[in-house]
C-alpha positions in Angstrom: -12.0 184.2 13.4 -14.2 183.9 10.3 -17.9 183.3 9.9 -19.0 181.6 6.7 -22.5 181.9 5.1 -24.4 179.1 3.5 -22.4 179.3 0.3 -19.1 179.0 2.3 -18.3 182.7 1.7 -16.8 184.9 4.5 -19.6 187.1 5.8 -17.9 188.3 9.1 -14.5 188.4 10.6 -13.1 189.2 14.0 -9.6 189.5 15.4 -8.5 188.1 18.8 -5.2 187.4 20.5 -6.1 183.8 21.0 -8.9 181.5 19.8 -9.4 178.1 21.6 -11.7 175.2 20.8 -14.2 173.5 23.1 -11.6 171.0 24.4 -8.9 173.5 25.5 -7.8 173.3 29.1 -8.2 176.1 31.6 -4.5 175.7 32.2 -3.8 176.8 28.6 -6.2 179.6 28.8 -4.6 180.9 32.0 -1.1 180.7 30.6 -2.0 182.5 27.4 -4.5 185.1 28.7 -4.4 185.6 32.4 -0.8 185.0 33.5 0.5 188.3 32.1 -2.1 190.2 34.1 -1.2 188.5 37.3 2.5 189.3 36.7 1.8 193.0 36.2 -0.4 193.1 39.3 2.4 191.7 41.4 4.5 194.7 40.3 1.9 197.3 41.1 -0.3 197.5 38.0 -4.1 197.3 38.4 -5.6 194.4 36.5 -8.9 192.7 35.6 -9.7 189.3 34.2 -13.2 188.6 33.2 -15.4 186.2 31.2 -18.1 187.6 28.9 -20.8 186.0 26.8 -24.3 184.7 26.7 -25.9 182.6 29.4 -24.8 178.9 29.6 -21.6 179.6 27.5 -19.2 178.4 30.2 -18.1 181.7 31.9 -18.4 180.5 35.5 -16.7 177.2 34.6 -13.9 179.1 32.9 -13.4 181.4 35.9 -13.8 178.9 38.7 -13.6 175.4 37.2 -13.8 172.4 39.5 -11.6 170.3 41.7 -10.3 168.2 38.7 -9.8 171.2 36.4 -9.3 174.4 38.3 -10.5 177.6 36.7 -8.6 180.8 35.9 -9.3 182.4 39.3 -7.9 179.4 41.2 -4.8 179.2 39.0 -4.2 182.9 39.3 -4.5 182.8 43.1 -1.9 180.1 43.3 0.3 182.0 40.9 0.1 185.1 43.1 1.5 183.2 46.1 4.2 181.5 44.0 5.3 185.0 43.0 5.3 186.0 46.7 7.7 183.1 47.5 10.0 184.0 44.6 10.2 187.7 45.3 13.6 189.0 46.6 13.9 191.8 49.1 10.1 192.2 49.1 7.2 191.6 51.4 3.6 191.4 50.5 0.3 192.1 52.3 -2.7 190.7 50.4 -6.4 191.4 51.2 -9.3 189.6 49.6 -13.0 190.5 49.2 -15.9 189.0 47.3 -19.0 191.0 46.2 -21.9 190.6 43.8 -23.9 193.1 41.8 -27.5 192.0 41.8 -30.1 194.3 40.1 -27.6 197.1 40.4 -27.4 196.6 44.2 -24.0 195.7 45.8 -24.0 192.7 48.1 -21.2 191.4 50.2 -20.9 187.7 49.7 -18.7 187.4 52.7 -21.5 188.6 55.0 -23.4 185.8 56.7 -26.9 186.5 57.8 -28.5 183.8 59.9 -31.3 182.0 58.0 -34.7 183.2 59.1 -36.8 180.8 61.2 -40.1 179.5 59.9 -42.6 182.3 59.6 -39.9 185.0 59.7 -39.4 186.5 56.2 -36.8 189.0 57.4 -33.7 189.2 55.1 -31.8 191.3 57.6 -31.6 188.8 60.5 -28.7 188.7 62.9 -25.4 187.2 61.6 -24.6 183.5 62.0 -21.3 181.9 62.4 -20.8 181.0 58.7 -17.5 179.0 58.8 -15.3 178.5 55.8 -14.5 174.9 54.9 -10.8 174.9 55.6 -9.8 174.0 59.1 -6.8 176.2 59.1 -8.7 179.4 58.3 -11.2 180.2 60.9 -13.4 182.7 59.0 -16.7 184.0 60.4 -19.0 185.9 58.2 -19.7 189.5 59.0 -23.1 191.2 59.5 -24.9 192.1 56.4 -24.8 195.8 55.3 -27.5 196.6 52.9 -26.2 200.1 52.3 -22.9 199.3 50.6 -21.7 202.1 48.4 -18.7 202.7 46.1 -15.9 204.9 47.4 -12.6 206.0 45.9 -9.1 205.0 47.0 -6.4 207.3 45.6 -4.1 204.3 44.9 -6.3 201.4 43.8 -9.4 203.3 42.6 -13.1 202.6 43.4 -13.9 200.0 46.0 -16.9 198.8 48.0 -16.9 200.7 51.3 -17.9 198.5 54.2 -17.4 195.2 52.4 -15.6 192.5 54.3 -11.9 192.4 53.4 -9.6 189.6 54.8 -5.8 189.4 55.0 -4.8 186.2 53.4 -1.4 184.4 53.5 -2.1 181.2 51.5 -4.1 180.4 48.3 -6.3 178.0 50.3 -7.6 180.9 52.4 -8.8 182.8 49.3 -10.5 179.6 47.9 -12.2 179.1 51.3 -13.6 182.7 51.1 -14.8 182.0 47.6 -16.5 178.8 48.7 -18.1 180.7 51.5 -19.3 183.5 49.2 -20.7 181.0 46.6 -23.2 179.9 49.2 -24.6 183.4 49.3 -24.5 184.1 45.5 -27.7 184.6 43.5 -28.5 181.7 41.1 -31.7 180.7 39.3 -32.9 178.2 36.8 -34.0 179.3 33.3 -35.0 177.5 30.1 -31.4 177.9 28.8 -29.4 177.2 32.0 -30.3 175.1 34.9 -27.9 177.0 37.2 -27.9 180.5 35.8 -25.9 183.3 37.6 -28.3 186.1 38.3 -25.6 188.6 39.2 -22.1 189.7 38.4 -19.5 188.8 41.0 -16.0 190.2 41.7 -13.2 188.6 43.6 -10.8 191.4 44.4 -7.3 191.1 45.7 -5.5 194.3 47.0 -1.8 193.5 46.7 0.6 195.7 48.6 4.3 195.2 48.0 7.0 196.6 50.3 10.6 196.7 49.0 12.6 195.8 52.1 16.2 194.7 52.7 17.0 191.2 53.8 18.1 192.6 57.2 14.7 194.2 57.9 12.6 191.1 57.1 10.6 189.8 60.0 11.4 186.4 61.5 9.4 183.3 60.3 6.0 183.0 61.9 5.2 186.7 62.2 1.5 187.2 61.6 0.2 189.8 59.1 -0.4 192.3 61.9 3.2 192.0 63.0 4.3 192.2 59.4 2.3 195.4 59.0 4.1 196.8 61.9 7.5 196.2 60.2 6.9 197.8 56.8 3.2 198.3 56.0 2.9 201.5 58.0 6.4 202.7 57.5 6.4 205.6 55.0 10.2 205.3 54.5 9.8 201.9 52.8 9.0 202.1 49.1 5.7 200.4 48.4 3.5 199.6 45.4 -0.2 198.8 45.6 -2.5 197.3 43.0 -6.0 195.8 42.7 -6.5 192.5 40.9 -10.1 191.7 40.0 -11.6 188.4 38.8 -15.0 189.0 37.4 -17.6 186.3 36.6 -20.3 188.2 34.6 -23.9 187.0 34.4 -24.7 186.0 30.9 -26.7 188.2 28.4 -30.2 186.8 28.0 -33.2 187.0 25.6 -36.4 186.5 27.5 -37.9 184.6 24.6 -35.3 181.9 24.9 -34.9 181.8 28.7 -38.6 182.1 29.5 -37.9 184.6 32.2 -40.9 186.3 33.8 -41.5 188.4 36.9 -38.4 188.7 39.2 -36.2 186.8 36.7 -37.2 189.2 33.9 -36.2 192.1 36.2 -32.8 190.4 36.8 -32.3 189.8 33.1 -33.0 193.5 32.3 -30.5 194.6 34.9 -27.9 192.1 33.7 -28.3 193.2 30.0 -28.2 196.9 30.9 -24.9 196.6 32.8 -23.4 194.4 30.0 -24.4 197.0 27.5 -22.6 199.7 29.5 -19.5 197.4 29.8 -19.6 196.9 26.0 -19.8 200.7 25.5 -16.9 201.3 27.9 -14.7 198.6 26.2 -15.5 200.0 22.7 -14.6 203.5 23.8 -11.3 202.4 25.4 -10.4 200.3 22.4 -10.7 203.3 20.0 -7.1 203.8 21.1 -6.6 207.5 20.3 -6.7 210.1 23.0 -9.6 212.6 23.2 -12.2 210.2 22.0 -14.8 211.6 24.4 -16.4 210.6 27.6 -16.0 207.0 28.8 -19.4 206.1 30.6 -17.9 204.3 33.6 -20.6 205.6 36.0 -23.5 204.5 33.9 -23.2 201.1 35.8 -21.9 200.1 39.2 -20.0 197.3 37.5 -18.0 199.6 35.2 -17.6 202.2 38.0 -16.1 199.6 40.3 -13.7 198.4 37.6 -12.8 201.7 36.1 -9.3 201.9 37.6 -8.6 198.4 36.3 -9.9 198.8 32.8 -8.5 202.1 31.5 -5.3 204.0 31.8 -2.2 201.9 32.3 -4.3 199.0 33.7 -3.9 195.4 32.4 -7.2 193.8 31.3 -7.9 190.3 29.8 -11.3 189.4 28.5 -12.4 185.9 27.7 -15.3 185.8 25.2 -17.3 182.6 25.8 -19.5 181.5 22.9 -21.8 178.6 22.0 -21.1 176.4 19.1 -24.7 175.7 18.2 -26.5 177.4 15.3 -29.5 178.0 17.7 -27.3 180.6 19.5 -25.7 182.1 16.4 -27.1 185.6 17.0 -25.9 185.7 20.6 -22.5 184.4 19.4 -22.2 187.2 16.9 -23.1 189.7 19.5 -20.4 188.5 21.9 -17.7 188.5 19.2 -18.5 192.1 18.2 
């Protein structure tokens, strides 16, 4: 990708695996960018797919899309279960969670606090029913835990201890969980974006694959609990476990352009700080040579959570979303760097 100055001379250049125009379909982006990450995750390799860029550049639309044009996450979820159907001599157990990082605090979007009554400003009220929209997946939100912390799993790396995690058997179930979580997600209106994400969110799938013989497969209709009894807890059956993360990052902001003040300014500062850390981590990892020094994963909860799916043998895909207007030229340059 080239940037030309006013005299049509090249003043900047950047290299990417793919460059798409404004009219590209999310189907094309998924096939080119995200599909290989999904394939590896189904075979036991941790993976992360995320959209990065300034506010109002199309990150959330790229990741989640809409009913007419499903986003990367929706397409990936369906691809996961297509792979499950196609797999021979294998069984899968898949769990899903959905969390947000707001002002460096971790919130469980699948928790469902009951809305306070008039005059009650408590944010830690008793949990309500919180049904998902699909009739075939009866999900009730769990109580809110305001003390969520990051713990370490020896196989899949850092995770949010205490966050709701649901066993899922169909893509519609995951999409219902996402719809449920979106109702709890933090949004706000700024001068640059009428519906601005005020937090980073992570949809996380933990995929466990058991290599079983045809003879040991459970009969049709066995629920996940029964399936777990067949192979999940059997140490003699070879297994692979991976974590697949879909990350919708809040956009980088300049307060002069967004008009952010008060609480929104605090949100913007937290967003920019964590994005700066993410950029530092990516730059350090992209150096390529071993022994390049410390990778600052723990400088942000975002990079700490994703550390096992960014470095090492993990598979990572980053979608850089930019604006085509000259007004956002400086932000676009920053994203492309």
